N, C-alpha and C positions, 0 to 999 in steps of 0.2 A: 356350511359353516365350515370355516375354514379351518386349517390344524391349529392356528392361534387364536382359538375360540374366544377367547378373551385377555386383554394384556394386562399384567398382573397391577400395573398401575392403576390399572381402572376399577379393581376391588371395590376399593371405597365407596367409590361413584353408585358400582352398581348394588354393593349393600344398600346405602341409604336410597336410591331410588325403590329398592325390594320393599323396606319399611316404609317409605312414603306410599307405598299401595302400585306403583309404577305397573301397569299389567302389560307393559311391553318388556321392563327390565324381569317381571316376574317369570315371562316365559324366556329370558335367556338362561334366568339362574337356575330353573328346571333343567332345560336342556342341557346346562354344564353337569349340572348332578347326574344327571342321567347318562351321561357320555361315560365309554367304557376305555377309552385310550389314556394312556397311564399320565398323559402332561394333563389331560384335563382334569384329573382325579387327584391330581395335585393343586391344580387352582382351585376346584370345587371343594376342597376340605379346606384351603384359605379363605374362602367365601363362608363357609359352615360356621366357622368359628369366629369370624365378625357378626354372622347371624344369631348365634349361640343365643347372647344375654334379650333377643326379643322372641326368644320361641318358648314354648311348654306352658302359655296358657289357654291354649284353646281345649274346646271338649273333642275328643278324637272318637268316632263313631265306626264300626264296621258292619256293614251288612253282606250277609252270604244267603244263599240260597240257590236250589237247583234251576236249571237253566228252564225259562218259562215261566216261573213265580210272580216276574214283575218287579225285580229288582230295580231296574232303571226308570220304571213308572213310579213305584215305591219314592226313590229317592227323589225325583221330582216334587212328585206334591208334598212330601215333607219340605222340602230345600225352598219351595217358593211360599211356603207358609213361614216357615223362619226368616226367609228375608222380609217379608211384608213386616216380621216383627221386630225389624231392623239388623237382625244377625248378618253376618256376612258370612257367607257359607262357600266351602271348598270342596271339591268332588275328587278326590283320586278313583279314577276307573280302570281297575287292570284290565286290561282285555287281552284273549289269546292273540297270538301272533302270527302274521302270515309267513307263512314257509318259504316265500320268494323275498319278500321286503323287509322281512323282520318286525315290520309295522302294526299299529294296534288295525282290527278288521271289523270290530262292531260298531265302530262309529257313534260313540255316547252321546256326543253334541247334537248328531241328527235324532236321536231317541230321548231324550231330552230338550228339545226344542225352546222351551218357555224359558226353563234355568239357563242356558244357554245364551241367552239375551238379557238375562237379568245382570243390570249394574253391580250386585251387591254380591254375585256370585261367579265361581270361576269354576271350569271342569279342565282336569286334565286325564284326558286317557292314556295310558301307559301302557306300551306293549308288556306282555311279560317274557317275551324275550326267550322263551323255553326256560325259565328259571323253575326248578321243583315247586310245584303247588301253586304255577299261574302269580306267583308275588312278583314284581317285577325288585331287581335287586336295589333299587334307588327308591321304592317306595317311602321308607324311612327319611332318606332326605329331601323328599319332595313335601312330605308333610311338615318337615321343619322350617324350609322355605315358605310354606304358605302361611305358617305360624306367624313368623317374622315380617308378614305382607300385612299383619292385620285378620287375618281371616279367624273368626272364633270358635267356629264351627267345620271340623274337618270328617269329610265323611271318605270311608275307603269301600268301595265296591269291590267284591271279589269276580272271579270268573264263573264260579257256580261250588256245588258241593265236591269237595275232594281235600288234597294236603293244605289246600291255600286256608282253611278254617286255620288251622295251629298257626300257623306265621302270620295272620291278618288281627286273630285272637291277641297275638303276642305284643301288637302295635298299638292298640285301641284301648280305650277306656271301657267301653259299654260295646259288646257285641252281638249283633242283633241277627236272628235266624228267622227268616222268611219261609213259609212252608205253605204246602198246597194242602187243599181238601179232596178227596174224591178221585185221588190219583192212586188207587190201590190202598194197600193197608199201611197209614201211614206210620204205624208204629216200625214196620220193617224198611218202608221208604228212606229212611234216613240212621246213619249209624249211632251207635251210640255215643262216641266220641264226638259228635256234634252236638249233642245234647247237654255232654259234661262241659263244654265250652260256652255254652250259650248263656246270657245276660238276660236275655229276653228272647222270645218265643212269640212271632206274631202270624196269625193264619193268616194270608193274602187273599183276597178275591173272594169275600164274604159277603156278594151282593147277589140279588137276584134269585134264583134257584139253587144258588150253593150256599146259602145263609146257612140251611139247614144242617149239610153236611160240614161246613165250615165249626160252626158251633160244637157239634160232636166230634170234629179231630182236635179242634183245643182241649176238650174234656178229655182224650185220651191222651193228650201230653201231658197235662195237668196230672195224671194219675203218674206217666211215665216218669216224671221227675220229682216226684215224690221220691222214689228209689236212689234220688242221685243226691249229691252233696255239692250246696252250691259253691260258686268260687269266691264269691266276694260272701265273707262275715257278715250275720245280719241282714242277708238278702234272699227272699224264697223267689225265685225264676220266675216270673208273672208270663201268663199265654194270654194273648188277645187275639180277637178275632179284627180284619179292617179291609178295608176296599181301598186301596191307591188308585183306582178308578174314579170312584164317586167322592173319596175324600174320607169316608165314615170310617170312624176310628182313629185317625191319624193323630188325632190331637192326644187321644189315649198313648197313645205308642211315644211319642213324645212325652210325657208328662211320666211314664215309667221310665226313660231315661232320664231324667231330670231326679226322679226319686233315687234312682240309682246311684247317680253322681253326689248327689246329698249324703248319701250314707257311706260313700267313700272317700266321700273330705271329710267325713266328720270321725271314723275310727282309723284315718290316717292310711287306707289302701291304697288310695290315689297316688300318693305322695310313693307308695313302697312299689306300686306299680309301674311308675314312671320310670324309677329308678331301675328297676328288672329291663325295660326296654330298653334302655340305655345301652345296659350289659349286654345284652341278649344282641342286639343288634351288633355290637363290637365284637362280641362272639363270631356272629355268624360272618363280619367281612375278615375278619381273621382267618375263618378256613377258607373262605371265597379266595384271599390272597394267596395265601400257601399254595390254593390248587392252583392258580393262574402259573405263579412262579414256577411251578411243578415240569406242567406240561409246555412253559414256554421252551424250557431246555432242550438245546439241540438233541444232545444225546439220548434223553428220554423220548421225544417225538419219535426220531429214527427208529429206536426200539419198538417204541409202541406202534408204529408201522408195519414192524417185521412182524410182532405178533399179530397184529389183527389180521395180516392175512394168512398165518398159519389158522386161525380158529376159525377164519371166512372159509379156509379150504377143507377144514374138518383135522384136521392135523392136532389140533390141539383143544381141551376143554379149556371155554373163559375160564373159568375159576382156575385152573390151572397157568393161563397165562397170565393174568392179575398177580397171581404168585411169584411168577419168573419176573415180571416187569417190575414191580417194587422191592426182590432182592437184589435189582441190576442196581447197583450203584449210579447216581446219576453225575454227570461230570461237574467240578466245584463244591461236593458234598464232600 
């Protein structure tokens, strides 16, 4: 796409087309908010301002779990059931980035083949782009565009268990952690921090010979969760078993997600969480903007290159180099 990604006079038309559910316009709008070009960032801000009145109505769900737990299969099984029930489902799948092209490498549209061709679904693979925790910098904006387009359920799939859970849990209403049974000591296989973030634990692949071990793992997690304080007041984090492959237990997972939302709505937590999401994302963007502006300064880049060479040559310790770098005044400050 050219540097002039979209003319400013076309903002109204693009915003209107997104709200009307035009899939081509939706793709263009998301491409715009994903761009890191300064001019495009200004254009994206203008577009998001126009779309803002149409956002905030969707149910936002985060899905995480270790690689191999079956996240994509789970999302496809749940998603196709929801579209069959007349929901419009959007999936933001944050993929690892190619070190060569910077693009997504796991191809979620291939791994969710049924959902990818569903008229009531929209899948957007988003490269993590080296962002801390594997969550793209534009994930929140992408969610807003999808909400404006009328998708009432937004699912964010993370790369895997790691720093990404904290970031994704701060963007969604309900955070679902998928677990595997029989993969060693279940209670050692996931950090306490993940359990603290979870609104729902689902032990996946509970089918065939795995049913007994899945039920055992679920019992262990229930005991572990008794020691933790749930994120939502009045909500005890449920642990369920399911099989994304056979579909067994998926309806129960959805029922628990709906129950969680009802409690959040009733006690005012949903509104509070949404406000924190907005404020938290603003603070994140401020930090990123400050960093970007700092490293763009010519004097900073020159000094940084000199110090990197000194560190690489073993002449300076990394900590000393960083202290020198930030103790050196940047031009224009």
